PDB file of N, H, CA, C and O in Angstrom:
ATOM      1  N   MET A   1     -31.916 -14.181  -4.886  1.00  0.00           N
ATOM      2  CA  MET A   1     -30.643 -14.881  -4.868  1.00  0.00           C
ATOM      3  C   MET A   1     -29.718 -14.212  -3.850  1.00  0.00           C
ATOM      4  O   MET A   1     -29.536 -12.996  -3.908  1.00  0.00           O
ATOM      5  N   PRO A   2     -29.141 -14.951  -2.942  1.00  0.00           N
ATOM      6  CA  PRO A   2     -28.174 -14.371  -2.008  1.00  0.00           C
ATOM      7  C   PRO A   2     -26.884 -14.012  -2.739  1.00  0.00           C
ATOM      8  O   PRO A   2     -26.579 -14.583  -3.786  1.00  0.00           O
ATOM      9  N   PRO A   3     -26.129 -13.066  -2.187  1.00  0.00           N
ATOM     10  CA  PRO A   3     -24.866 -12.645  -2.808  1.00  0.00           C
ATOM     11  C   PRO A   3     -23.776 -13.696  -2.606  1.00  0.00           C
ATOM     12  O   PRO A   3     -22.905 -13.530  -1.752  1.00  0.00           O
ATOM     13  N   LEU A   4     -23.821 -14.761  -3.376  1.00  0.00           N
ATOM     14  H   LEU A   4     -24.529 -14.896  -4.070  1.00  0.00           H
ATOM     15  CA  LEU A   4     -22.927 -15.895  -3.168  1.00  0.00           C
ATOM     16  C   LEU A   4     -21.464 -15.571  -3.439  1.00  0.00           C
ATOM     17  O   LEU A   4     -20.585 -16.152  -2.802  1.00  0.00           O
ATOM     18  N   GLY A   5     -21.178 -14.662  -4.362  1.00  0.00           N
ATOM     19  H   GLY A   5     -21.892 -14.190  -4.879  1.00  0.00           H
ATOM     20  CA  GLY A   5     -19.786 -14.312  -4.639  1.00  0.00           C
ATOM     21  C   GLY A   5     -19.088 -13.787  -3.394  1.00  0.00           C
ATOM     22  O   GLY A   5     -17.974 -14.202  -3.074  1.00  0.00           O
ATOM     23  N   LEU A   6     -19.750 -12.874  -2.697  1.00  0.00           N
ATOM     24  H   LEU A   6     -20.655 -12.538  -2.957  1.00  0.00           H
ATOM     25  CA  LEU A   6     -19.150 -12.307  -1.490  1.00  0.00           C
ATOM     26  C   LEU A   6     -19.106 -13.333  -0.359  1.00  0.00           C
ATOM     27  O   LEU A   6     -18.145 -13.375   0.409  1.00  0.00           O
ATOM     28  N   LEU A   7     -20.146 -14.156  -0.260  1.00  0.00           N
ATOM     29  H   LEU A   7     -20.926 -14.122  -0.884  1.00  0.00           H
ATOM     30  CA  LEU A   7     -20.137 -15.196   0.775  1.00  0.00           C
ATOM     31  C   LEU A   7     -19.070 -16.249   0.496  1.00  0.00           C
ATOM     32  O   LEU A   7     -18.542 -16.860   1.425  1.00  0.00           O
ATOM     33  N   THR A   8     -18.756 -16.459  -0.762  1.00  0.00           N
ATOM     34  H   THR A   8     -19.185 -15.963  -1.516  1.00  0.00           H
ATOM     35  CA  THR A   8     -17.742 -17.445  -1.129  1.00  0.00           C
ATOM     36  C   THR A   8     -16.345 -16.993  -0.740  1.00  0.00           C
ATOM     37  O   THR A   8     -15.531 -17.807  -0.302  1.00  0.00           O
ATOM     38  N   ILE A   9     -16.054 -15.705  -0.894  1.00  0.00           N
ATOM     39  H   ILE A   9     -16.715 -15.044  -1.249  1.00  0.00           H
ATOM     40  CA  ILE A   9     -14.705 -15.222  -0.559  1.00  0.00           C
ATOM     41  C   ILE A   9     -14.542 -14.874   0.922  1.00  0.00           C
ATOM     42  O   ILE A   9     -13.413 -14.731   1.390  1.00  0.00           O
ATOM     43  N   ALA A  10     -15.622 -14.736   1.659  1.00  0.00           N
ATOM     44  H   ALA A  10     -16.540 -14.852   1.279  1.00  0.00           H
ATOM     45  CA  ALA A  10     -15.536 -14.359   3.074  1.00  0.00           C
ATOM     46  C   ALA A  10     -14.614 -15.264   3.895  1.00  0.00           C
ATOM     47  O   ALA A  10     -13.849 -14.748   4.709  1.00  0.00           O
ATOM     48  N   PRO A  11     -14.650 -16.589   3.718  1.00  0.00           N
ATOM     49  CA  PRO A  11     -13.762 -17.443   4.521  1.00  0.00           C
ATOM     50  C   PRO A  11     -12.278 -17.279   4.193  1.00  0.00           C
ATOM     51  O   PRO A  11     -11.428 -17.779   4.929  1.00  0.00           O
ATOM     52  N   LEU A  12     -11.959 -16.595   3.116  1.00  0.00           N
ATOM     53  H   LEU A  12     -12.650 -16.188   2.518  1.00  0.00           H
ATOM     54  CA  LEU A  12     -10.558 -16.409   2.744  1.00  0.00           C
ATOM     55  C   LEU A  12      -9.875 -15.294   3.535  1.00  0.00           C
ATOM     56  O   LEU A  12      -8.650 -15.176   3.508  1.00  0.00           O
ATOM     57  N   PHE A  13     -10.653 -14.482   4.233  1.00  0.00           N
ATOM     58  H   PHE A  13     -11.648 -14.578   4.256  1.00  0.00           H
ATOM     59  CA  PHE A  13     -10.082 -13.395   5.019  1.00  0.00           C
ATOM     60  C   PHE A  13      -9.546 -13.913   6.340  1.00  0.00           C
ATOM     61  O   PHE A  13      -9.996 -14.948   6.834  1.00  0.00           O
ATOM     62  N   PRO A  14      -8.578 -13.194   6.922  1.00  0.00           N
ATOM     63  CA  PRO A  14      -8.056 -13.629   8.221  1.00  0.00           C
ATOM     64  C   PRO A  14      -9.174 -13.740   9.255  1.00  0.00           C
ATOM     65  O   PRO A  14     -10.096 -12.924   9.260  1.00  0.00           O
ATOM     66  N   PRO A  15      -9.098 -14.735  10.121  1.00  0.00           N
ATOM     67  CA  PRO A  15     -10.187 -14.961  11.089  1.00  0.00           C
ATOM     68  C   PRO A  15     -10.394 -13.800  12.054  1.00  0.00           C
ATOM     69  O   PRO A  15     -11.485 -13.650  12.604  1.00  0.00           O
ATOM     70  N   GLN A  16      -9.381 -12.982  12.271  1.00  0.00           N
ATOM     71  H   GLN A  16      -8.494 -13.103  11.824  1.00  0.00           H
ATOM     72  CA  GLN A  16      -9.539 -11.863  13.204  1.00  0.00           C
ATOM     73  C   GLN A  16     -10.267 -10.668  12.588  1.00  0.00           C
ATOM     74  O   GLN A  16     -10.618  -9.729  13.301  1.00  0.00           O
ATOM     75  N   TRP A  17     -10.496 -10.690  11.280  1.00  0.00           N
ATOM     76  H   TRP A  17     -10.211 -11.453  10.700  1.00  0.00           H
ATOM     77  CA  TRP A  17     -11.235  -9.615  10.623  1.00  0.00           C
ATOM     78  C   TRP A  17     -12.718  -9.772  10.928  1.00  0.00           C
ATOM     79  O   TRP A  17     -13.253 -10.880  10.883  1.00  0.00           O
ATOM     80  N   ASN A  18     -13.374  -8.674  11.234  1.00  0.00           N
ATOM     81  H   ASN A  18     -12.940  -7.774  11.271  1.00  0.00           H
ATOM     82  CA  ASN A  18     -14.821  -8.664  11.439  1.00  0.00           C
ATOM     83  C   ASN A  18     -15.483  -8.339  10.104  1.00  0.00           C
ATOM     84  O   ASN A  18     -15.242  -7.283   9.520  1.00  0.00           O
ATOM     85  N   LEU A  19     -16.302  -9.242   9.639  1.00  0.00           N
ATOM     86  H   LEU A  19     -16.498 -10.100  10.114  1.00  0.00           H
ATOM     87  CA  LEU A  19     -16.970  -9.061   8.357  1.00  0.00           C
ATOM     88  C   LEU A  19     -18.458  -8.835   8.574  1.00  0.00           C
ATOM     89  O   LEU A  19     -19.057  -9.367   9.508  1.00  0.00           O
ATOM     90  N   ARG A  20     -19.034  -8.041   7.697  1.00  0.00           N
ATOM     91  H   ARG A  20     -18.547  -7.609   6.937  1.00  0.00           H
ATOM     92  CA  ARG A  20     -20.471  -7.785   7.751  1.00  0.00           C
ATOM     93  C   ARG A  20     -20.989  -7.811   6.318  1.00  0.00           C
ATOM     94  O   ARG A  20     -20.402  -7.188   5.433  1.00  0.00           O
ATOM     95  N   LEU A  21     -22.067  -8.517   6.091  1.00  0.00           N
ATOM     96  H   LEU A  21     -22.544  -9.023   6.810  1.00  0.00           H
ATOM     97  CA  LEU A  21     -22.695  -8.565   4.777  1.00  0.00           C
ATOM     98  C   LEU A  21     -23.997  -7.781   4.831  1.00  0.00           C
ATOM     99  O   LEU A  21     -24.846  -8.026   5.688  1.00  0.00           O
ATOM    100  N   VAL A  22     -24.146  -6.844   3.918  1.00  0.00           N
ATOM    101  H   VAL A  22     -23.456  -6.644   3.222  1.00  0.00           H
ATOM    102  CA  VAL A  22     -25.407  -6.127   3.783  1.00  0.00           C
ATOM    103  C   VAL A  22     -25.961  -6.468   2.408  1.00  0.00           C
ATOM    104  O   VAL A  22     -25.389  -6.080   1.390  1.00  0.00           O
ATOM    105  N   ASP A  23     -27.051  -7.179   2.378  1.00  0.00           N
ATOM    106  H   ASP A  23     -27.516  -7.495   3.205  1.00  0.00           H
ATOM    107  CA  ASP A  23     -27.730  -7.513   1.130  1.00  0.00           C
ATOM    108  C   ASP A  23     -28.772  -6.429   0.897  1.00  0.00           C
ATOM    109  O   ASP A  23     -29.818  -6.410   1.546  1.00  0.00           O
ATOM    110  N   MET A  24     -28.482  -5.534  -0.028  1.00  0.00           N
ATOM    111  H   MET A  24     -27.632  -5.549  -0.556  1.00  0.00           H
ATOM    112  CA  MET A  24     -29.361  -4.394  -0.259  1.00  0.00           C
ATOM    113  C   MET A  24     -30.682  -4.779  -0.921  1.00  0.00           C
ATOM    114  O   MET A  24     -31.552  -3.927  -1.104  1.00  0.00           O
ATOM    115  N   ASN A  25     -30.841  -6.055  -1.284  1.00  0.00           N
ATOM    116  H   ASN A  25     -30.134  -6.747  -1.135  1.00  0.00           H
ATOM    117  CA  ASN A  25     -32.146  -6.541  -1.724  1.00  0.00           C
ATOM    118  C   ASN A  25     -33.055  -6.804  -0.529  1.00  0.00           C
ATOM    119  O   ASN A  25     -34.270  -6.938  -0.681  1.00  0.00           O
ATOM    120  N   VAL A  26     -32.460  -6.877   0.656  1.00  0.00           N
ATOM    121  H   VAL A  26     -31.474  -6.768   0.779  1.00  0.00           H
ATOM    122  CA  VAL A  26     -33.208  -7.208   1.868  1.00  0.00           C
ATOM    123  C   VAL A  26     -33.294  -6.014   2.811  1.00  0.00           C
ATOM    124  O   VAL A  26     -34.333  -5.781   3.429  1.00  0.00           O
ATOM    125  N   GLU A  27     -32.199  -5.253   2.924  1.00  0.00           N
ATOM    126  H   GLU A  27     -31.355  -5.442   2.422  1.00  0.00           H
ATOM    127  CA  GLU A  27     -32.159  -4.111   3.826  1.00  0.00           C
ATOM    128  C   GLU A  27     -31.272  -3.029   3.224  1.00  0.00           C
ATOM    129  O   GLU A  27     -30.351  -3.338   2.468  1.00  0.00           O
ATOM    130  N   PRO A  28     -31.536  -1.765   3.548  1.00  0.00           N
ATOM    131  CA  PRO A  28     -30.728  -0.690   2.970  1.00  0.00           C
ATOM    132  C   PRO A  28     -29.351  -0.601   3.629  1.00  0.00           C
ATOM    133  O   PRO A  28     -29.164  -1.017   4.772  1.00  0.00           O
ATOM    134  N   LEU A  29     -28.415  -0.062   2.896  1.00  0.00           N
ATOM    135  H   LEU A  29     -28.567   0.276   1.967  1.00  0.00           H
ATOM    136  CA  LEU A  29     -27.096   0.243   3.440  1.00  0.00           C
ATOM    137  C   LEU A  29     -27.240   1.528   4.253  1.00  0.00           C
ATOM    138  O   LEU A  29     -27.783   2.517   3.760  1.00  0.00           O
ATOM    139  N   THR A  30     -26.763   1.517   5.479  1.00  0.00           N
ATOM    140  H   THR A  30     -26.322   0.714   5.880  1.00  0.00           H
ATOM    141  CA  THR A  30     -26.930   2.680   6.361  1.00  0.00           C
ATOM    142  C   THR A  30     -25.625   3.432   6.541  1.00  0.00           C
ATOM    143  O   THR A  30     -24.550   2.926   6.220  1.00  0.00           O
ATOM    144  N   ASP A  31     -25.732   4.641   7.055  1.00  0.00           N
ATOM    145  H   ASP A  31     -26.605   5.052   7.316  1.00  0.00           H
ATOM    146  CA  ASP A  31     -24.535   5.412   7.407  1.00  0.00           C
ATOM    147  C   ASP A  31     -23.705   4.660   8.434  1.00  0.00           C
ATOM    148  O   ASP A  31     -22.475   4.691   8.387  1.00  0.00           O
ATOM    149  N   GLU A  32     -24.373   3.985   9.361  1.00  0.00           N
ATOM    150  H   GLU A  32     -25.372   3.960   9.399  1.00  0.00           H
ATOM    151  CA  GLU A  32     -23.666   3.224  10.387  1.00  0.00           C
ATOM    152  C   GLU A  32     -22.834   2.099   9.767  1.00  0.00           C
ATOM    153  O   GLU A  32     -21.723   1.823  10.218  1.00  0.00           O
ATOM    154  N   ASP A  33     -23.375   1.456   8.736  1.00  0.00           N
ATOM    155  H   ASP A  33     -24.279   1.680   8.370  1.00  0.00           H
ATOM    156  CA  ASP A  33     -22.628   0.409   8.045  1.00  0.00           C
ATOM    157  C   ASP A  33     -21.340   0.977   7.461  1.00  0.00           C
ATOM    158  O   ASP A  33     -20.274   0.378   7.606  1.00  0.00           O
ATOM    159  N   LEU A  34     -21.433   2.118   6.809  1.00  0.00           N
ATOM    160  H   LEU A  34     -22.298   2.604   6.691  1.00  0.00           H
ATOM    161  CA  LEU A  34     -20.251   2.707   6.174  1.00  0.00           C
ATOM    162  C   LEU A  34     -19.277   3.269   7.201  1.00  0.00           C
ATOM    163  O   LEU A  34     -18.066   3.231   6.987  1.00  0.00           O
ATOM    164  N   THR A  35     -19.784   3.786   8.304  1.00  0.00           N
ATOM    165  H   THR A  35     -20.769   3.817   8.478  1.00  0.00           H
ATOM    166  CA  THR A  35     -18.903   4.281   9.361  1.00  0.00           C
ATOM    167  C   THR A  35     -18.134   3.130  10.005  1.00  0.00           C
ATOM    168  O   THR A  35     -16.983   3.297  10.408  1.00  0.00           O
ATOM    169  N   TRP A  36     -18.760   1.980  10.101  1.00  0.00           N
ATOM    170  H   TRP A  36     -19.695   1.843   9.773  1.00  0.00           H
ATOM    171  CA  TRP A  36     -18.171   0.795  10.742  1.00  0.00           C
ATOM    172  C   TRP A  36     -17.021   0.214   9.935  1.00  0.00           C
ATOM    173  O   TRP A  36     -16.081  -0.334  10.512  1.00  0.00           O
ATOM    174  N   CYS A  37     -17.076   0.322   8.614  1.00  0.00           N
ATOM    175  H   CYS A  37     -17.839   0.767   8.145  1.00  0.00           H
ATOM    176  CA  CYS A  37     -16.159  -0.462   7.783  1.00  0.00           C
ATOM    177  C   CYS A  37     -14.868   0.270   7.429  1.00  0.00           C
ATOM    178  O   CYS A  37     -14.797   1.499   7.433  1.00  0.00           O
ATOM    179  N   ASP A  38     -13.849  -0.537   7.121  1.00  0.00           N
ATOM    180  H   ASP A  38     -13.907  -1.535   7.118  1.00  0.00           H
ATOM    181  CA  ASP A  38     -12.578  -0.038   6.610  1.00  0.00           C
ATOM    182  C   ASP A  38     -12.491  -0.218   5.103  1.00  0.00           C
ATOM    183  O   ASP A  38     -11.803   0.545   4.425  1.00  0.00           O
ATOM    184  N   TYR A  39     -13.179  -1.212   4.579  1.00  0.00           N
ATOM    185  H   TYR A  39     -13.738  -1.832   5.129  1.00  0.00           H
ATOM    186  CA  TYR A  39     -13.218  -1.523   3.152  1.00  0.00           C
ATOM    187  C   TYR A  39     -14.640  -1.920   2.785  1.00  0.00           C
ATOM    188  O   TYR A  39     -15.401  -2.399   3.625  1.00  0.00           O
ATOM    189  N   VAL A  40     -14.987  -1.716   1.527  1.00  0.00           N
ATOM    190  H   VAL A  40     -14.369  -1.327   0.844  1.00  0.00           H
ATOM    191  CA  VAL A  40     -16.281  -2.170   1.014  1.00  0.00           C
ATOM    192  C   VAL A  40     -16.016  -3.060  -0.186  1.00  0.00           C
ATOM    193  O   VAL A  40     -15.312  -2.667  -1.116  1.00  0.00           O
ATOM    194  N   PHE A  41     -16.577  -4.255  -0.165  1.00  0.00           N
ATOM    195  H   PHE A  41     -17.148  -4.575   0.591  1.00  0.00           H
ATOM    196  CA  PHE A  41     -16.548  -5.173  -1.295  1.00  0.00           C
ATOM    197  C   PHE A  41     -17.957  -5.166  -1.865  1.00  0.00           C
ATOM    198  O   PHE A  41     -18.926  -5.409  -1.147  1.00  0.00           O
ATOM    199  N   CYS A  42     -18.066  -4.889  -3.142  1.00  0.00           N
ATOM    200  H   CYS A  42     -17.278  -4.691  -3.726  1.00  0.00           H
ATOM    201  CA  CYS A  42     -19.370  -4.679  -3.738  1.00  0.00           C
ATOM    202  C   CYS A  42     -19.525  -5.553  -4.978  1.00  0.00           C
ATOM    203  O   CYS A  42     -18.617  -5.652  -5.803  1.00  0.00           O
ATOM    204  N   SER A  43     -20.679  -6.177  -5.090  1.00  0.00           N
ATOM    205  H   SER A  43     -21.416  -6.096  -4.419  1.00  0.00           H
ATOM    206  CA  SER A  43     -20.981  -7.015  -6.240  1.00  0.00           C
ATOM    207  C   SER A  43     -22.444  -6.801  -6.597  1.00  0.00           C
ATOM    208  O   SER A  43     -23.294  -6.642  -5.721  1.00  0.00           O
ATOM    209  N   ALA A  44     -22.729  -6.800  -7.912  1.00  0.00           N
ATOM    210  H   ALA A  44     -22.038  -6.929  -8.623  1.00  0.00           H
ATOM    211  CA  ALA A  44     -24.109  -6.557  -8.333  1.00  0.00           C
ATOM    212  C   ALA A  44     -24.331  -7.108  -9.733  1.00  0.00           C
ATOM    213  O   ALA A  44     -23.392  -7.434 -10.460  1.00  0.00           O
ATOM    214  N   MET A  45     -25.607  -7.199 -10.081  1.00  0.00           N
ATOM    215  H   MET A  45     -26.369  -6.934  -9.491  1.00  0.00           H
ATOM    216  CA  MET A  45     -25.990  -7.544 -11.442  1.00  0.00           C
ATOM    217  C   MET A  45     -26.326  -6.238 -12.171  1.00  0.00           C
ATOM    218  O   MET A  45     -26.556  -5.209 -11.535  1.00  0.00           O
ATOM    219  N   THR A  46     -26.354  -6.284 -13.473  1.00  0.00           N
ATOM    220  H   THR A  46     -26.168  -7.119 -13.989  1.00  0.00           H
ATOM    221  CA  THR A  46     -26.588  -5.087 -14.276  1.00  0.00           C
ATOM    222  C   THR A  46     -27.853  -4.349 -13.859  1.00  0.00           C
ATOM    223  O   THR A  46     -27.864  -3.118 -13.832  1.00  0.00           O
ATOM    224  N   VAL A  47     -28.902  -5.065 -13.537  1.00  0.00           N
ATOM    225  H   VAL A  47     -28.894  -6.064 -13.559  1.00  0.00           H
ATOM    226  CA  VAL A  47     -30.158  -4.440 -13.138  1.00  0.00           C
ATOM    227  C   VAL A  47     -29.990  -3.600 -11.863  1.00  0.00           C
ATOM    228  O   VAL A  47     -30.810  -2.722 -11.595  1.00  0.00           O
ATOM    229  N   GLN A  48     -28.951  -3.856 -11.087  1.00  0.00           N
ATOM    230  H   GLN A  48     -28.284  -4.570 -11.305  1.00  0.00           H
ATOM    231  CA  GLN A  48     -28.696  -3.130  -9.842  1.00  0.00           C
ATOM    232  C   GLN A  48     -27.637  -2.042 -10.020  1.00  0.00           C
ATOM    233  O   GLN A  48     -27.103  -1.543  -9.029  1.00  0.00           O
ATOM    234  N   SER A  49     -27.326  -1.669 -11.247  1.00  0.00           N
ATOM    235  H   SER A  49     -27.759  -2.075 -12.052  1.00  0.00           H
ATOM    236  CA  SER A  49     -26.220  -0.746 -11.510  1.00  0.00           C
ATOM    237  C   SER A  49     -26.409   0.620 -10.855  1.00  0.00           C
ATOM    238  O   SER A  49     -25.429   1.233 -10.431  1.00  0.00           O
ATOM    239  N   SER A  50     -27.624   1.102 -10.763  1.00  0.00           N
ATOM    240  H   SER A  50     -28.420   0.604 -11.107  1.00  0.00           H
ATOM    241  CA  SER A  50     -27.869   2.407 -10.151  1.00  0.00           C
ATOM    242  C   SER A  50     -27.469   2.414  -8.678  1.00  0.00           C
ATOM    243  O   SER A  50     -26.749   3.309  -8.236  1.00  0.00           O
ATOM    244  N   SER A  51     -27.932   1.425  -7.916  1.00  0.00           N
ATOM    245  H   SER A  51     -28.517   0.698  -8.275  1.00  0.00           H
ATOM    246  CA  SER A  51     -27.583   1.374  -6.491  1.00  0.00           C
ATOM    247  C   SER A  51     -26.108   1.019  -6.305  1.00  0.00           C
ATOM    248  O   SER A  51     -25.466   1.502  -5.372  1.00  0.00           O
ATOM    249  N   PHE A  52     -25.571   0.182  -7.185  1.00  0.00           N
ATOM    250  H   PHE A  52     -26.092  -0.210  -7.943  1.00  0.00           H
ATOM    251  CA  PHE A  52     -24.146  -0.157  -7.158  1.00  0.00           C
ATOM    252  C   PHE A  52     -23.311   1.109  -7.299  1.00  0.00           C
ATOM    253  O   PHE A  52     -22.389   1.342  -6.517  1.00  0.00           O
ATOM    254  N   ASN A  53     -23.638   1.930  -8.304  1.00  0.00           N
ATOM    255  H   ASN A  53     -24.387   1.740  -8.940  1.00  0.00           H
ATOM    256  CA  ASN A  53     -22.895   3.167  -8.527  1.00  0.00           C
ATOM    257  C   ASN A  53     -23.046   4.135  -7.364  1.00  0.00           C
ATOM    258  O   ASN A  53     -22.104   4.855  -7.034  1.00  0.00           O
ATOM    259  N   GLN A  54     -24.213   4.163  -6.742  1.00  0.00           N
ATOM    260  H   GLN A  54     -24.978   3.578  -7.010  1.00  0.00           H
ATOM    261  CA  GLN A  54     -24.424   5.034  -5.584  1.00  0.00           C
ATOM    262  C   GLN A  54     -23.553   4.600  -4.409  1.00  0.00           C
ATOM    263  O   GLN A  54     -22.988   5.448  -3.719  1.00  0.00           O
ATOM    264  N   VAL A  55     -23.437   3.307  -4.173  1.00  0.00           N
ATOM    265  H   VAL A  55     -23.896   2.618  -4.734  1.00  0.00           H
ATOM    266  CA  VAL A  55     -22.582   2.812  -3.090  1.00  0.00           C
ATOM    267  C   VAL A  55     -21.115   3.200  -3.354  1.00  0.00           C
ATOM    268  O   VAL A  55     -20.414   3.654  -2.450  1.00  0.00           O
ATOM    269  N   VAL A  56     -20.672   3.018  -4.586  1.00  0.00           N
ATOM    270  H   VAL A  56     -21.241   2.650  -5.321  1.00  0.00           H
ATOM    271  CA  VAL A  56     -19.294   3.383  -4.933  1.00  0.00           C
ATOM    272  C   VAL A  56     -19.074   4.876  -4.723  1.00  0.00           C
ATOM    273  O   VAL A  56     -18.043   5.275  -4.181  1.00  0.00           O
ATOM    274  N   ARG A  57     -20.033   5.713  -5.146  1.00  0.00           N
ATOM    275  H   ARG A  57     -20.870   5.389  -5.587  1.00  0.00           H
ATOM    276  CA  ARG A  57     -19.911   7.168  -4.948  1.00  0.00           C
ATOM    277  C   ARG A  57     -19.830   7.520  -3.464  1.00  0.00           C
ATOM    278  O   ARG A  57     -18.985   8.315  -3.052  1.00  0.00           O
ATOM    279  N   GLU A  58     -20.714   6.925  -2.668  1.00  0.00           N
ATOM    280  H   GLU A  58     -21.401   6.280  -3.003  1.00  0.00           H
ATOM    281  CA  GLU A  58     -20.709   7.217  -1.226  1.00  0.00           C
ATOM    282  C   GLU A  58     -19.380   6.818  -0.590  1.00  0.00           C
ATOM    283  O   GLU A  58     -18.844   7.551   0.241  1.00  0.00           O
ATOM    284  N   CYS A  59     -18.856   5.680  -0.972  1.00  0.00           N
ATOM    285  H   CYS A  59     -19.292   5.085  -1.648  1.00  0.00           H
ATOM    286  CA  CYS A  59     -17.573   5.236  -0.427  1.00  0.00           C
ATOM    287  C   CYS A  59     -16.454   6.171  -0.860  1.00  0.00           C
ATOM    288  O   CYS A  59     -15.586   6.514  -0.057  1.00  0.00           O
ATOM    289  N   ASN A  60     -16.464   6.582  -2.109  1.00  0.00           N
ATOM    290  H   ASN A  60     -17.169   6.304  -2.762  1.00  0.00           H
ATOM    291  CA  ASN A  60     -15.439   7.516  -2.594  1.00  0.00           C
ATOM    292  C   ASN A  60     -15.491   8.837  -1.834  1.00  0.00           C
ATOM    293  O   ASN A  60     -14.450   9.398  -1.494  1.00  0.00           O
ATOM    294  N   GLU A  61     -16.691   9.335  -1.567  1.00  0.00           N
ATOM    295  H   GLU A  61     -17.537   8.879  -1.843  1.00  0.00           H
ATOM    296  CA  GLU A  61     -16.852  10.577  -0.809  1.00  0.00           C
ATOM    297  C   GLU A  61     -16.316  10.445   0.610  1.00  0.00           C
ATOM    298  O   GLU A  61     -15.843  11.425   1.187  1.00  0.00           O
ATOM    299  N   ARG A  62     -16.385   9.250   1.174  1.00  0.00           N
ATOM    300  H   ARG A  62     -16.769   8.455   0.706  1.00  0.00           H
ATOM    301  CA  ARG A  62     -15.926   9.009   2.545  1.00  0.00           C
ATOM    302  C   ARG A  62     -14.497   8.475   2.598  1.00  0.00           C
ATOM    303  O   ARG A  62     -13.988   8.168   3.675  1.00  0.00           O
ATOM    304  N   ASP A  63     -13.856   8.364   1.447  1.00  0.00           N
ATOM    305  H   ASP A  63     -14.270   8.613   0.572  1.00  0.00           H
ATOM    306  CA  ASP A  63     -12.493   7.810   1.352  1.00  0.00           C
ATOM    307  C   ASP A  63     -12.397   6.386   1.885  1.00  0.00           C
ATOM    308  O   ASP A  63     -11.404   6.015   2.511  1.00  0.00           O
ATOM    309  N   ILE A  64     -13.426   5.600   1.634  1.00  0.00           N
ATOM    310  H   ILE A  64     -14.232   5.902   1.125  1.00  0.00           H
ATOM    311  CA  ILE A  64     -13.428   4.184   1.986  1.00  0.00           C
ATOM    312  C   ILE A  64     -13.031   3.411   0.734  1.00  0.00           C
ATOM    313  O   ILE A  64     -13.697   3.531  -0.294  1.00  0.00           O
ATOM    314  N   PRO A  65     -11.965   2.623   0.794  1.00  0.00           N
ATOM    315  CA  PRO A  65     -11.589   1.840  -0.385  1.00  0.00           C
ATOM    316  C   PRO A  65     -12.707   0.882  -0.797  1.00  0.00           C
ATOM    317  O   PRO A  65     -13.313   0.217   0.044  1.00  0.00           O
ATOM    318  N   VAL A  66     -12.967   0.823  -2.101  1.00  0.00           N
ATOM    319  H   VAL A  66     -12.474   1.363  -2.783  1.00  0.00           H
ATOM    320  CA  VAL A  66     -14.022  -0.027  -2.634  1.00  0.00           C
ATOM    321  C   VAL A  66     -13.398  -1.058  -3.578  1.00  0.00           C
ATOM    322  O   VAL A  66     -12.640  -0.704  -4.482  1.00  0.00           O
ATOM    323  N   ILE A  67     -13.714  -2.300  -3.365  1.00  0.00           N
ATOM    324  H   ILE A  67     -14.329  -2.588  -2.631  1.00  0.00           H
ATOM    325  CA  ILE A  67     -13.322  -3.377  -4.273  1.00  0.00           C
ATOM    326  C   ILE A  67     -14.640  -3.776  -4.943  1.00  0.00           C
ATOM    327  O   ILE A  67     -15.518  -4.359  -4.306  1.00  0.00           O
ATOM    328  N   ALA A  68     -14.766  -3.459  -6.221  1.00  0.00           N
ATOM    329  H   ALA A  68     -14.053  -2.986  -6.738  1.00  0.00           H
ATOM    330  CA  ALA A  68     -16.037  -3.662  -6.907  1.00  0.00           C
ATOM    331  C   ALA A  68     -15.874  -4.692  -8.004  1.00  0.00           C
ATOM    332  O   ALA A  68     -15.006  -4.568  -8.868  1.00  0.00           O
ATOM    333  N   GLU A  69     -16.715  -5.706  -7.961  1.00  0.00           N
ATOM    334  H   GLU A  69     -17.420  -5.806  -7.259  1.00  0.00           H
ATOM    335  CA  GLU A  69     -16.759  -6.741  -8.984  1.00  0.00           C
ATOM    336  C   GLU A  69     -17.525  -6.185 -10.182  1.00  0.00           C
ATOM    337  O   GLU A  69     -18.491  -5.440 -10.020  1.00  0.00           O
ATOM    338  N   ASP A  70     -17.084  -6.553 -11.383  1.00  0.00           N
ATOM    339  H   ASP A  70     -16.299  -7.158 -11.514  1.00  0.00           H
ATOM    340  CA  ASP A  70     -17.802  -6.117 -12.591  1.00  0.00           C
ATOM    341  C   ASP A  70     -19.255  -6.527 -12.501  1.00  0.00           C
ATOM    342  O   ASP A  70     -19.592  -7.583 -11.967  1.00  0.00           O
ATOM    343  N   LEU A  71     -20.107  -5.672 -13.032  1.00  0.00           N
ATOM    344  H   LEU A  71     -19.833  -4.813 -13.466  1.00  0.00           H
ATOM    345  CA  LEU A  71     -21.514  -6.003 -13.080  1.00  0.00           C
ATOM    346  C   LEU A  71     -21.733  -7.179 -14.012  1.00  0.00           C
ATOM    347  O   LEU A  71     -21.159  -7.245 -15.099  1.00  0.00           O
ATOM    348  N   ILE A  72     -22.574  -8.109 -13.570  1.00  0.00           N
ATOM    349  H   ILE A  72     -23.040  -8.055 -12.687  1.00  0.00           H
ATOM    350  CA  ILE A  72     -22.837  -9.301 -14.393  1.00  0.00           C
ATOM    351  C   ILE A  72     -24.271  -9.309 -14.864  1.00  0.00           C
ATOM    352  O   ILE A  72     -24.685 -10.229 -15.569  1.00  0.00           O
TER     353      ILE A  72
END
């Protein structure tokens, strides 16, 4: 299943913002991805809670603001 929640809200951002979607079911999140971003929006299902929590920890360590949707 594609991450439809994040794809649904993407058009609501200002057009001048550069957005990047990393679907960790398809490819890993890299250091380059985190270095590139100013904010991280994260959404996951309960079965993905381990990787979800790891992404939040990495962002916190790098002082990148994280907007995290409750696990569903």
